[in-house]
C-alpha positions as CSV (number, residue, x, y, z in Angstrom):
1,X,-20.3,33.2,49.0
2,X,-19.9,31.2,45.5
3,X,-16.7,33.4,44.6
4,X,-15.2,32.7,47.7
5,X,-15.4,28.8,47.0
6,X,-14.3,29.2,43.8
7,X,-11.2,30.9,45.3
8,X,-10.2,28.4,47.4
9,X,-10.6,25.5,45.1
10,X,-7.4,24.4,42.6
11,X,-7.9,24.7,39.4
12,X,-5.3,22.8,36.7
13,X,-5.2,23.7,33.4
14,X,-3.0,21.2,30.9
15,X,-0.2,22.9,29.5
16,X,-0.1,22.6,25.8
17,X,1.6,24.2,22.7
18,X,-1.4,24.5,20.5
19,X,-5.2,25.1,21.0
20,X,-6.7,22.0,22.4
21,X,-9.0,22.0,19.4
22,X,-11.2,19.3,19.3
23,X,-12.1,17.1,16.0
24,X,-15.4,17.6,14.5
25,X,-16.5,13.5,15.5
26,X,-14.4,10.8,16.5
27,X,-17.5,8.1,16.2
28,X,-19.1,7.0,13.6
29,X,-19.3,7.5,9.7
30,X,-18.9,11.1,9.7
31,X,-15.3,11.0,11.3
32,X,-13.0,13.6,10.5
33,X,-10.1,12.9,8.8
34,X,-6.2,13.8,10.3
35,X,-5.7,15.9,7.4
36,X,-8.9,17.7,7.8
37,X,-7.7,18.3,11.3
38,X,-4.5,19.9,10.6
39,X,-5.6,22.4,8.2
40,X,-8.6,23.7,10.6
41,X,-5.7,23.7,13.4
42,X,-3.4,25.9,11.0
43,X,-6.7,28.0,10.6
44,X,-7.4,28.8,14.2
45,X,-3.7,29.8,14.9
46,X,-4.0,32.1,11.6
47,X,-0.8,30.5,10.5
48,X,-0.1,28.4,7.2
49,X,-0.4,24.8,7.3
50,X,3.3,24.2,6.5
51,X,4.5,26.5,9.2
52,X,1.9,24.5,12.0
53,X,3.2,21.2,10.5
54,X,7.0,21.8,10.9
55,X,6.2,23.4,14.0
56,X,4.3,20.0,14.9
57,X,6.7,17.3,13.5
58,X,10.2,19.1,12.7
59,X,12.7,17.8,12.5
60,X,11.1,14.2,11.9
61,X,9.3,14.6,8.9
62,X,9.5,17.3,5.9
63,X,6.1,19.1,5.0
64,X,6.0,17.7,1.4
65,X,6.0,14.2,3.1
66,X,2.6,15.0,4.6
67,X,1.0,16.6,1.7
68,X,0.5,12.7,0.4
69,X,-2.7,11.2,0.7
70,X,-1.2,8.3,2.9
71,X,-1.1,10.8,6.1
72,X,-4.5,9.4,6.6
73,X,-3.3,5.9,6.5
74,X,-1.5,3.8,9.0
75,X,2.3,4.1,8.0
76,X,4.5,5.4,10.8
77,X,4.2,8.9,9.8
78,X,0.7,8.7,10.6
79,X,1.4,7.3,14.1
80,X,3.8,9.8,14.9
81,X,2.1,12.8,13.7
82,X,-1.0,11.4,15.9
83,X,1.5,11.4,19.0
84,X,2.7,14.4,18.6
85,X,-0.8,16.1,18.2
86,X,-2.0,14.3,21.4
87,X,1.1,15.9,23.0
88,X,0.8,19.2,21.6
89,X,-3.1,19.8,21.9
90,X,-3.6,17.9,24.8
91,X,-5.7,15.1,23.0
92,X,-6.2,11.5,23.7
93,X,-8.2,8.8,21.4
94,X,-7.8,10.4,18.2
95,X,-6.6,7.2,16.3
96,X,-10.2,7.1,14.5
97,X,-8.8,9.9,12.3
98,X,-7.0,7.9,10.4
99,X,-7.1,4.2,9.1
100,X,-5.0,2.8,11.8
101,X,-7.6,0.4,13.3
102,X,-7.6,-1.6,9.7
103,X,-3.7,-2.1,9.3
104,X,-4.1,-5.7,10.1
105,X,-6.3,-6.6,6.9
106,X,-6.0,-4.0,3.9
107,X,-2.8,-3.1,2.1
108,X,-2.1,0.3,1.9
109,X,-1.6,0.0,-2.2
110,X,-4.5,2.1,-4.0
111,X,-6.4,2.8,-0.6
112,X,-6.6,6.4,-0.8
113,X,-7.8,9.0,-3.6
114,X,-4.8,11.4,-4.6
115,X,-6.6,14.4,-4.2
116,X,-9.9,15.8,-2.2
117,X,-13.0,14.8,-2.8
118,X,-16.5,16.1,-1.4
119,X,-20.4,16.2,-1.0
120,X,-21.6,19.2,-2.1
121,X,-24.9,19.2,0.3
122,X,-22.9,17.9,3.3
123,X,-20.7,21.0,2.9
124,X,-23.5,23.4,2.9
125,X,-25.1,21.8,5.9
126,X,-21.9,21.9,7.8
127,X,-21.7,25.8,7.0
128,X,-25.5,26.3,8.0
129,X,-25.6,24.4,10.9
130,X,-22.3,25.4,13.1
131,X,-20.1,26.9,10.6
132,X,-17.4,24.3,11.3
133,X,-16.5,23.0,8.0
134,X,-14.1,19.7,7.6
135,X,-13.3,16.7,5.5
136,X,-14.5,13.2,6.2
137,X,-12.2,10.1,6.5
138,X,-14.7,8.5,4.0
139,X,-14.3,10.8,1.3
140,X,-10.5,10.2,1.0
141,X,-11.0,6.4,0.4
142,X,-10.9,4.9,-2.9
143,X,-14.4,3.2,-3.4
144,X,-16.5,5.9,-1.9
145,X,-18.1,7.7,-4.7
146,X,-21.4,8.4,-3.7
147,X,-22.9,10.2,-0.1
148,X,-25.5,8.2,1.3
149,X,-27.1,10.8,2.7
150,X,-28.3,13.0,-0.4
151,X,-27.5,10.6,-3.0
152,X,-24.8,13.1,-4.6
153,X,-22.0,11.7,-6.5
154,X,-18.8,13.3,-4.9
155,X,-17.1,16.4,-6.3
156,X,-13.3,16.5,-7.1
157,X,-12.5,19.7,-8.9
158,X,-13.4,23.1,-8.4
159,X,-16.3,24.2,-10.6
160,X,-15.2,27.9,-11.1
161,X,-11.4,27.0,-12.2
162,X,-11.6,23.1,-12.9
163,X,-8.6,22.2,-10.6
164,X,-8.2,19.5,-8.3
165,X,-7.7,20.2,-4.7
166,X,-4.5,18.7,-3.1
167,X,-5.0,16.6,0.5
168,X,-3.0,19.5,2.3
169,X,-2.1,22.9,0.7
170,X,0.0,25.8,2.2
171,X,-2.7,28.0,2.3
172,X,-5.4,25.6,2.6
173,X,-8.8,26.6,4.4
174,X,-11.8,23.8,4.6
175,X,-14.3,24.3,2.0
176,X,-12.5,26.4,-0.4
177,X,-10.4,26.4,-3.3
178,X,-6.8,26.1,-2.9
179,X,-6.4,28.1,-6.1
180,X,-9.2,30.6,-6.7
181,X,-10.7,30.6,-3.0
182,X,-14.3,30.2,-4.0
183,X,-16.6,28.0,-2.2
184,X,-16.6,24.7,-3.4
185,X,-20.0,23.7,-2.6
186,X,-21.6,25.9,-5.3
187,X,-25.1,24.3,-6.2
188,X,-25.4,22.0,-9.9
189,X,-28.0,21.1,-12.0
190,X,-26.0,18.1,-13.6
191,X,-28.1,14.9,-13.9
192,X,-26.8,12.2,-11.4
193,X,-25.4,9.0,-13.6
194,X,-26.2,6.2,-11.1
195,X,-23.5,3.3,-11.0
196,X,-24.8,0.5,-8.8
197,X,-21.8,-1.1,-8.3
198,X,-20.1,1.9,-7.1
199,X,-23.3,3.0,-5.0
200,X,-22.7,-0.7,-3.2
201,X,-19.1,0.2,-2.3
202,X,-20.1,3.4,-1.1
203,X,-22.7,1.8,1.3
204,X,-20.0,-0.9,2.6
205,X,-17.2,1.5,3.4
206,X,-19.9,3.7,5.2
207,X,-21.2,1.0,7.2
208,X,-17.7,-0.2,7.9
209,X,-16.3,2.8,9.3
210,X,-19.8,3.3,11.4
211,X,-19.5,0.0,12.9
212,X,-15.8,-0.3,14.1
213,X,-15.2,3.5,14.7
214,X,-18.4,3.5,17.1
215,X,-17.3,0.4,18.8
216,X,-13.6,1.8,18.7
217,X,-12.2,-1.5,18.1
218,X,-9.2,-2.7,15.6
219,X,-10.1,-5.1,12.9
220,X,-8.9,-8.8,14.0
221,X,-6.7,-10.5,10.9
222,X,-7.8,-14.3,12.1
223,X,-11.6,-13.4,11.6
224,X,-11.1,-12.0,8.0
225,X,-9.0,-14.9,7.5
226,X,-11.7,-17.3,8.8
227,X,-14.2,-16.0,6.6
228,X,-11.7,-16.4,3.3
229,X,-11.3,-19.8,4.4
230,X,-15.0,-20.6,5.0
231,X,-15.8,-19.3,1.2
232,X,-12.8,-21.2,-0.1
233,X,-14.0,-24.5,1.2
234,X,-17.2,-23.9,0.3
235,X,-16.7,-23.0,-3.4
236,X,-14.5,-25.4,-5.6
237,X,-11.9,-23.7,-7.8
238,X,-13.5,-23.7,-11.0
239,X,-16.8,-21.9,-9.7
240,X,-15.3,-19.5,-7.4
241,X,-13.0,-18.2,-10.4
242,X,-16.4,-18.0,-12.5
243,X,-18.1,-16.1,-9.6
244,X,-15.0,-13.5,-9.2
245,X,-14.8,-13.5,-12.7
246,X,-10.9,-13.0,-12.6
247,X,-7.7,-15.2,-11.2
248,X,-6.1,-12.1,-9.2
249,X,-9.1,-12.2,-6.8
250,X,-9.2,-15.6,-6.5
251,X,-5.6,-15.8,-5.8
252,X,-5.7,-13.3,-3.1
253,X,-8.7,-15.4,-1.4
254,X,-6.5,-18.3,-1.1
255,X,-3.0,-16.8,-0.2
256,X,-4.6,-14.4,2.6
257,X,-2.9,-16.8,5.2
258,X,0.6,-16.1,3.5
259,X,0.9,-12.3,4.8
260,X,-0.3,-10.8,1.7
261,X,-3.0,-8.4,2.8
262,X,-5.9,-7.5,0.0
263,X,-6.8,-4.0,-1.1
264,X,-9.8,-2.0,0.2
265,X,-11.2,-2.2,-3.5
266,X,-10.5,-6.2,-3.8
267,X,-12.4,-7.0,-0.7
268,X,-15.4,-4.8,-1.9
269,X,-15.3,-6.7,-5.3
270,X,-15.2,-9.5,-3.4
271,X,-18.2,-8.5,-1.5
272,X,-19.9,-7.4,-4.2
273,X,-19.6,-10.5,-6.3
274,X,-20.4,-12.9,-3.6
275,X,-23.2,-10.8,-2.1
276,X,-21.7,-10.8,1.5
277,X,-21.5,-7.2,3.5
278,X,-18.5,-6.1,4.1
279,X,-18.5,-6.0,7.6
280,X,-19.7,-9.7,8.1
281,X,-16.5,-10.5,5.9
282,X,-14.2,-8.2,8.3
283,X,-15.9,-10.1,11.6
284,X,-16.5,-13.5,10.3
285,X,-20.4,-12.9,11.5
286,X,-23.5,-13.7,9.8
287,X,-21.6,-15.0,6.2
288,X,-24.6,-17.1,4.7
289,X,-23.3,-19.2,1.7
290,X,-25.6,-21.0,-1.0
291,X,-26.6,-24.4,-0.5
292,X,-24.7,-27.2,-2.6
293,X,-27.6,-27.0,-5.3
294,X,-27.7,-23.2,-5.7
295,X,-23.7,-22.8,-5.9
296,X,-23.5,-25.1,-8.6
297,X,-26.2,-22.9,-10.8
298,X,-23.7,-19.8,-11.9
299,X,-25.1,-17.1,-14.0
300,X,-22.5,-14.8,-15.9
301,X,-23.2,-11.1,-16.3
302,X,-23.0,-10.0,-19.6
303,X,-19.8,-7.7,-19.3
304,X,-18.1,-10.9,-18.3
305,X,-19.6,-12.6,-21.4
306,X,-18.8,-10.3,-24.0
307,X,-15.1,-9.9,-22.4
308,X,-14.9,-13.8,-23.0
309,X,-16.1,-13.7,-26.4
310,X,-13.8,-10.6,-27.5
311,X,-11.0,-12.5,-26.1
312,X,-11.9,-15.9,-28.0
313,X,-12.0,-13.4,-31.2
314,X,-8.2,-11.8,-30.6
315,X,-6.5,-14.9,-29.8
316,X,-7.0,-15.9,-33.5
317,X,-7.8,-19.9,-32.7
318,X,-10.4,-22.3,-33.2
319,X,-13.0,-22.4,-30.6
320,X,-16.2,-23.8,-31.8
321,X,-19.8,-22.7,-30.9
322,X,-20.5,-25.7,-28.6
323,X,-17.4,-25.1,-26.4
324,X,-18.3,-21.6,-25.9
325,X,-21.9,-22.4,-24.8
326,X,-20.4,-24.8,-22.3
327,X,-18.0,-22.7,-20.8
328,X,-20.6,-19.9,-20.6
329,X,-23.5,-22.6,-19.3
330,X,-26.1,-21.2,-22.1
331,X,-27.3,-23.1,-24.8
332,X,-26.1,-22.3,-28.4
333,X,-29.4,-20.6,-29.4
334,X,-29.5,-18.3,-26.4
335,X,-25.6,-17.3,-27.4
336,X,-26.3,-16.6,-31.1
337,X,-29.5,-14.6,-30.3
338,X,-27.9,-12.2,-27.7
339,X,-24.7,-11.7,-29.1
340,X,-25.1,-12.2,-32.8
341,X,-22.4,-9.9,-34.2
342,X,-19.7,-11.6,-32.0
343,X,-20.7,-15.0,-33.0
344,X,-20.7,-14.2,-36.6
345,X,-17.1,-12.8,-36.1
346,X,-16.1,-15.8,-34.2
347,X,-17.5,-18.4,-36.9
348,X,-15.8,-16.4,-39.8
349,X,-12.7,-16.4,-37.9
350,X,-13.2,-20.3,-37.6
351,X,-13.3,-20.8,-41.0
352,X,-10.3,-18.6,-41.8
353,X,-8.5,-20.8,-39.4
354,X,-9.8,-23.9,-41.0
355,X,-8.5,-23.0,-44.5
356,X,-5.2,-21.9,-43.1
357,X,-4.7,-25.1,-41.6
358,X,-5.2,-26.9,-44.8
359,X,-3.3,-24.7,-46.8
360,X,-0.1,-24.9,-44.5
361,X,-0.2,-28.7,-44.2
362,X,1.9,-30.3,-47.0
363,X,1.6,-33.8,-47.7
364,X,5.3,-35.4,-47.2
365,X,6.3,-37.0,-51.0
366,X,9.0,-39.3,-51.1
367,X,10.7,-38.8,-54.4
368,X,10.2,-35.0,-54.0
369,X,11.1,-34.5,-50.3
370,X,13.3,-37.3,-48.9
371,X,16.4,-36.0,-50.1
372,X,15.6,-32.3,-49.1
373,X,14.9,-33.5,-45.4
374,X,17.8,-36.1,-45.2
375,X,20.3,-33.1,-46.1
376,X,19.1,-30.7,-43.5
377,X,18.7,-33.3,-40.9
378,X,22.7,-34.1,-41.6
379,X,23.3,-30.7,-41.2
380,X,21.5,-30.6,-37.6
381,X,23.5,-33.6,-36.4
382,X,26.9,-32.0,-37.6
383,X,25.8,-28.8,-35.6
384,X,27.4,-27.8,-32.3
385,X,24.3,-26.3,-31.1
386,X,20.8,-27.8,-30.0
387,X,18.5,-28.1,-32.3
388,X,14.8,-28.7,-31.4
389,X,12.7,-31.6,-33.2
390,X,9.9,-28.8,-33.1
391,X,12.1,-26.2,-34.9
392,X,13.0,-28.8,-37.5
393,X,9.6,-29.6,-37.9
394,X,8.6,-26.0,-38.5
395,X,11.7,-25.5,-41.1
396,X,11.1,-28.4,-43.1
397,X,7.2,-27.8,-42.7
398,X,6.9,-31.2,-41.9
399,X,5.1,-32.9,-38.3
400,X,7.5,-34.6,-35.9
401,X,5.9,-37.8,-36.3
402,X,6.5,-38.1,-40.2
403,X,10.3,-37.2,-39.4
404,X,10.4,-40.0,-36.5
405,X,8.8,-42.4,-38.8
406,X,10.7,-41.9,-42.0
407,X,13.5,-41.1,-40.5
408,X,14.4,-43.1,-37.3
409,X,18.0,-43.3,-37.3
410,X,18.6,-39.8,-37.9
411,X,15.8,-38.6,-35.4
412,X,17.5,-40.6,-32.9
413,X,21.1,-39.3,-33.5
414,X,19.5,-35.6,-33.3
415,X,18.0,-36.5,-30.0
416,X,21.2,-37.8,-28.6
417,X,23.2,-35.2,-29.8
418,X,21.0,-32.5,-27.8
419,X,21.1,-34.7,-24.9
420,X,25.0,-34.8,-24.9
421,X,25.1,-30.9,-25.9
422,X,22.9,-30.2,-22.8
423,X,24.8,-32.3,-20.6
424,X,27.9,-30.9,-21.5
425,X,26.8,-27.4,-20.9
426,X,25.6,-28.2,-17.1
427,X,28.7,-29.7,-16.2
428,X,30.4,-26.6,-17.4
429,X,28.1,-24.5,-15.9
430,X,28.7,-26.6,-12.6
431,X,32.3,-26.7,-12.7
432,X,32.5,-22.9,-13.1
433,X,30.0,-22.2,-10.4
434,X,32.2,-24.3,-8.2
435,X,35.4,-22.3,-9.3
436,X,33.9,-18.9,-8.7
437,X,32.5,-20.1,-5.4
438,X,36.0,-21.3,-4.3
439,X,37.4,-17.8,-5.6
440,X,35.0,-15.6,-3.3
441,X,34.1,-17.9,-0.5
442,X,37.7,-18.6,0.8
443,X,38.3,-16.4,3.7
444,X,41.5,-14.8,3.3
445,X,42.6,-13.4,6.9
446,X,45.3,-10.9,7.2
447,X,46.6,-10.9,10.8
448,X,48.0,-7.4,10.4
449,X,44.3,-6.2,9.4
450,X,42.7,-8.5,12.3
451,X,44.7,-7.0,15.1
452,X,44.0,-3.3,13.5
453,X,40.4,-4.1,13.7
454,X,40.9,-5.3,17.6
455,X,42.7,-2.2,18.1
456,X,40.1,0.0,16.7
457,X,37.5,-1.9,18.8
458,X,39.5,-1.3,22.0
459,X,39.1,2.6,21.4
460,X,35.6,2.6,20.8
461,X,33.9,3.8,24.0
462,X,31.4,7.2,23.8
463,X,31.8,7.9,19.9
464,X,30.8,5.4,17.5
465,X,33.1,4.7,14.3
466,X,31.3,4.3,10.8
467,X,32.4,0.9,9.4
468,X,33.1,2.4,5.7
469,X,35.2,4.8,7.8
470,X,37.3,1.9,9.4
471,X,37.7,0.3,5.9
472,X,39.5,3.2,4.3
473,X,41.6,3.7,7.2
474,X,43.0,0.3,7.5
475,X,43.1,0.2,3.1
476,X,40.6,-2.4,2.2
477,X,37.3,-2.4,1.0
478,X,34.2,-2.4,3.1
479,X,32.8,-5.7,1.3
480,X,35.8,-7.6,1.5
481,X,36.2,-6.5,5.4
482,X,32.6,-7.6,6.0
483,X,33.4,-11.3,4.4
484,X,36.9,-12.1,6.1
485,X,36.1,-10.4,9.3
486,X,32.3,-10.7,9.9
487,X,33.0,-12.0,13.7
488,X,35.0,-8.6,14.6
489,X,32.7,-6.6,12.7
490,X,29.3,-7.7,14.6
491,X,31.5,-6.9,17.9
492,X,32.2,-3.4,16.3
493,X,28.5,-3.0,15.6
494,X,27.4,-4.1,19.3
495,X,30.0,-1.1,20.5
496,X,28.7,1.6,17.9
497,X,25.4,0.7,19.0
498,X,26.1,1.3,22.8
499,X,28.2,4.5,22.1
500,X,25.4,5.9,20.1
501,X,23.1,5.4,22.9
502,X,25.4,7.1,25.2
503,X,25.7,9.9,23.1
504,X,22.1,10.1,22.7
505,X,21.3,9.9,26.8
506,X,24.6,12.4,27.1
507,X,22.5,15.1,25.0
508,X,19.3,14.6,26.7
509,X,21.0,15.2,29.9
510,X,22.5,18.4,28.5
511,X,19.3,20.0,26.7
512,X,17.1,19.0,30.0
513,X,19.9,21.0,32.2
514,X,19.2,23.7,29.5
515,X,15.8,23.7,29.8
516,X,15.7,23.8,33.8
517,X,18.0,27.0,33.5
518,X,15.6,28.6,30.6
519,X,12.5,28.1,32.9
520,X,14.4,29.2,36.1
521,X,15.7,32.4,34.2
522,X,11.9,33.3,33.3
523,X,10.2,32.3,36.3
524,X,13.0,34.6,38.0
525,X,11.6,37.9,35.7
526,X,8.3,37.0,36.0
527,X,7.8,35.7,32.6
528,X,5.6,32.3,32.1
529,X,8.1,30.0,30.5
530,X,5.9,29.2,27.3
531,X,7.1,26.7,24.8
532,X,8.1,29.2,22.6
533,X,9.8,31.1,25.2
534,X,11.8,28.4,26.0
535,X,12.9,27.4,22.6
536,X,13.9,30.9,22.2
537,X,16.3,30.7,24.9
538,X,17.6,27.1,24.3
539,X,17.9,27.7,20.5
540,X,16.6,23.8,19.8
541,X,12.8,22.2,19.4
542,X,11.7,20.9,22.6
543,X,8.4,19.3,20.7
544,X,10.0,15.7,20.7
545,X,8.0,13.4,22.8
546,X,10.8,12.9,25.7
547,X,12.0,16.5,26.0
548,X,8.3,17.9,25.9
549,X,7.1,15.5,28.6
550,X,10.2,16.7,30.8
551,X,9.4,20.3,30.1
552,X,5.7,19.7,31.4
553,X,7.1,17.4,34.5
554,X,9.3,20.3,35.5
555,X,6.4,23.2,35.4
556,X,4.3,20.9,37.2
557,X,7.1,20.2,40.1
558,X,7.7,24.1,40.5
559,X,4.3,25.0,40.6
560,X,4.2,27.1,37.6
561,X,0.8,28.1,36.1
562,X,-0.2,30.3,33.4
563,X,-2.7,32.0,35.3
564,X,0.2,33.1,38.2
565,X,1.7,35.2,35.1
566,X,-1.4,36.9,34.0
567,X,-1.0,40.2,35.5
568,X,2.5,40.5,34.4
569,X,3.9,41.6,31.0
């Protein structure tokens, strides 16, 4: 009785080119990355990864383009591959396999690791539990170096051959080395070296992916902008720069509203230094800033103080203890006690600087130096080049004040001469620019060429005419044609665009007719018109969105189903 009811019901199966393989988690922190899904899809079809990728995206992109880390990002390649995977595998809502939800707030710069990373304990658990081994999206991100479930540092090299693993390899299999084919999650007894900053980064990344992927929402750029504005308005410039320890991060904080996206690492750094969770920065919710009294008390880390002292030492300038202590907001006693060696070197450097300054300063002697200085100044006046007073001071080893007070007339003549030469040069430059502009900006229209261009414009109907080919045909350079006949060229460009669109539509109609003929022919001989069978008949790829949609629609229109052909060979 049950079989009779079952037979009377109409059951429709989706027609897809590849298996309807489901990603391992599309929500939460353990979501699978797109590169891992492509590797598992190739494995289940028992083909090389390059063959499967070429089948999906050919001829849109080359296989080498998809081997890069940004396949898991949010660029045009990622969007196209996701669309084609949805169509060819019958999937939906798989955007979480990439970082598309974060494209409005994070720069692509330095977002991903260049090679695979993995947690040994996670891989072993996957193998034991259900046997499905895959790569997590969080493992691909720069800044995620510790697994929060097992407190393990992520591995980046095979322990057997010591080689790093590419993001996608030709004969890749999840969990195994691409070179020696050994299981990557072998046990280790190496001690774990803890880094609190890296652990904080990993925790924040995991919380971010868990929060936004569970909700299935896109990060709003305006929320992040408001968070940054609140931080900037709360702190003064000096305090904020001291908290963030270097100027680049402060500039990113203040210029977020000018279409400059910060990288994920910079956002994590801001979150770590200001002690604001990354989710709160991205959602503009629950940001707790200290009171006015608290924010004025800033303590610097030891690494920042050491870096500052080394900078003072390397600059070879005079910097007293009082100035250094005031800059670092600590007493001189504490500074000397905590960093005795560096402070001794700075004191020694200050003493040497004082001695060298005293030795270099020469007292002006009227009888000895008057003739020498006046002769040199007269040479400068007679020179046709600009002679800066500062250069004269260095050459004569006398400060500028002495020159101005002892030789006022010569000093004023040198200043006037410098100004005159500078003004003349500016005038010559302006005249030269005007001449050049007149030379290159004048439109020289040849009526014969203009008529020829209009003739070419009238001939463009179904076939576009390349502009460089037109320039060669009429015997002028492309640049000259573009400069002198811009209006006609704009009309030609519009005509070319229309012709290309007509050409595409004509090709699409021709290919639709070929697909219809191939499906009808296969249906008549009792063979199911699958993707592969139709492609072998028409001799072109039909996996593009428009062609594959037409193919599926035509099968549904004819009522063709795979189960109707199961008895036929």
